[in-house]
C-alpha positions in Angstrom: -39.9 17.6 -17.2 -39.5 14.4 -15.2 -35.7 14.6 -15.5 -35.7 18.2 -14.2 -37.8 17.1 -11.1 -35.5 14.1 -10.6 -32.4 16.3 -10.8 -33.8 18.8 -8.3 -34.8 16.1 -5.9 -31.3 14.5 -6.3 -29.5 17.8 -5.6 -31.7 18.6 -2.6 -31.0 15.2 -1.1 -27.3 15.5 -1.6 -27.3 19.0 -0.1 -29.3 17.7 2.9 -26.7 14.9 3.4 -23.8 17.4 3.2 -25.5 19.8 5.7 -26.1 17.0 8.1 -22.3 16.2 8.3 -20.6 17.4 11.5 -18.3 20.4 11.1 -14.6 20.1 11.6 -14.4 16.3 11.5 -11.3 15.1 9.8 -9.9 11.6 9.3 -7.4 10.5 11.9 -3.8 10.8 10.8 -1.6 7.8 11.1 0.9 8.3 13.9 4.5 7.7 13.0 6.5 5.6 15.3 8.5 7.5 17.9 6.8 10.9 17.6 5.5 10.8 21.2 7.1 10.0 24.5 6.2 6.4 23.9 6.3 4.4 20.7 3.0 5.1 18.9 1.7 7.6 21.5 -0.4 10.3 19.7 1.1 13.8 20.0 -2.1 15.3 21.5 -2.3 12.6 24.1 1.3 13.3 25.0 0.7 17.0 25.3 -2.4 16.4 27.5 -0.2 14.2 29.8 2.5 16.9 30.0 -0.2 19.5 30.8 -1.5 17.3 33.6 2.0 17.3 35.2 2.0 21.1 35.5 5.6 21.3 34.5 7.7 24.5 35.1 9.3 26.2 32.2 12.7 24.9 33.2 11.3 21.3 33.2 9.6 21.8 29.9 12.8 23.0 28.3 14.8 20.2 29.9 12.2 17.6 28.7 12.4 19.1 25.2 16.2 18.8 25.1 16.1 15.3 26.5 13.6 14.2 23.9 15.6 15.8 21.0 18.8 14.1 22.2 16.9 10.8 22.5 15.5 11.1 19.0 19.0 11.9 17.7 20.3 8.7 19.3 17.3 6.6 18.1 17.3 7.7 14.5 20.5 5.8 13.4 19.3 2.8 15.3 15.9 2.9 13.6 17.7 3.1 10.2 19.9 0.2 11.1 16.9 -1.8 12.3 15.1 -1.2 9.1 18.1 -2.4 7.1 18.4 -5.5 9.3 14.7 -6.3 8.9 14.9 -5.9 5.1 17.9 -8.2 5.1 15.9 -10.7 7.2 13.1 -10.7 4.6 15.7 -11.2 1.8 17.3 -14.1 3.7 13.9 -15.7 4.5 12.7 -15.5 0.9 15.9 -17.0 -0.6 15.7 -20.1 -2.8 17.9 -22.0 -0.3 17.8 -20.2 3.0 21.0 -20.1 5.0 19.9 -20.8 8.6 23.2 -19.6 10.0 22.9 -16.2 8.4 19.2 -16.0 9.3 20.0 -16.7 13.0 22.8 -14.2 13.0 20.6 -11.5 11.5 17.9 -12.3 14.1 20.5 -11.7 16.8 21.4 -8.5 15.2 17.8 -7.3 15.1 17.3 -8.3 18.7 20.5 -6.4 19.7 19.4 -3.2 17.9 16.0 -3.4 19.6 17.7 -3.9 23.0 19.9 -0.9 22.4 16.8 1.2 21.4 15.0 0.1 24.6 18.0 1.1 26.7 18.1 4.6 25.2 14.3 5.0 25.8 14.6 3.8 29.4 17.5 6.1 30.1 15.4 9.0 28.7 12.4 8.0 30.8 14.5 7.8 34.0 16.2 11.1 33.2 12.8 12.8 32.8 11.4 11.2 35.9 14.4 12.3 38.0 13.5 16.0 37.3 10.0 15.7 38.6 8.6 16.5 42.1 7.0 13.7 44.1 3.5 14.7 42.9 4.5 15.0 39.3 6.4 11.7 39.5 3.3 9.9 40.7 1.2 11.4 37.8 4.0 10.5 35.4 4.1 6.9 36.6 0.3 6.6 36.3 0.6 7.8 32.6 3.0 5.0 32.0 0.7 2.4 33.6 -2.2 3.4 31.4 -0.1 2.7 28.3 -1.5 -0.1 26.2 -1.5 -1.4 22.7 -4.5 0.8 21.7 -2.4 3.5 20.1 0.0 1.3 18.2 -0.4 1.2 14.5 0.4 -1.7 12.2 0.6 -1.9 8.5 -1.5 0.6 6.6 -3.3 1.9 9.8 -4.4 -1.5 11.1 -4.7 -1.6 14.9 -2.1 -3.9 16.5 -2.8 -5.5 19.9 -3.4 -8.7 21.7 -5.5 -11.2 19.8 -8.1 -13.6 21.3 -5.3 -16.1 22.1 -3.1 -13.5 23.7 -0.8 -13.3 20.7 0.1 -10.0 18.9 -1.3 -9.5 15.5 -3.4 -7.4 13.2 -7.0 -7.0 14.5 -8.6 -5.2 11.6 -7.9 -2.9 8.8 -9.6 0.5 8.6 
């Protein structure tokens, strides 16, 4: 008899907890790099920003084409960067590190990142050139509000400025 009462109380408490949970709450999805206008910018935030600009259909179509072309240019660079970073890890973990090869690979990584930045800036300026003065002002304000908040690090950790001003992992979720 006691076990039946205990089971009923347990089931009622579990059901009360489940009913008290808010509806429609889902865990945040980890944002892949490069999916938004900016590195690490969540897609819904990008769409809100675009809606705030009140773009014409022609502007929307042009932006879509520009972003697709930019992604096509960036994809091989991202692949090359991944390979160079993997090579760097291999060089760094060698029994007897070759400093010449390490330095050469560091220069390669820096060059790839510089090339990616150039492509992204070109896209940004191309998009900006298509806007009216009012839209351009809002577009520039969106860029100024950008910060390290949305950037993701390893396994969903937030990446940003640390207490000493250096970049690093703040905490795992």
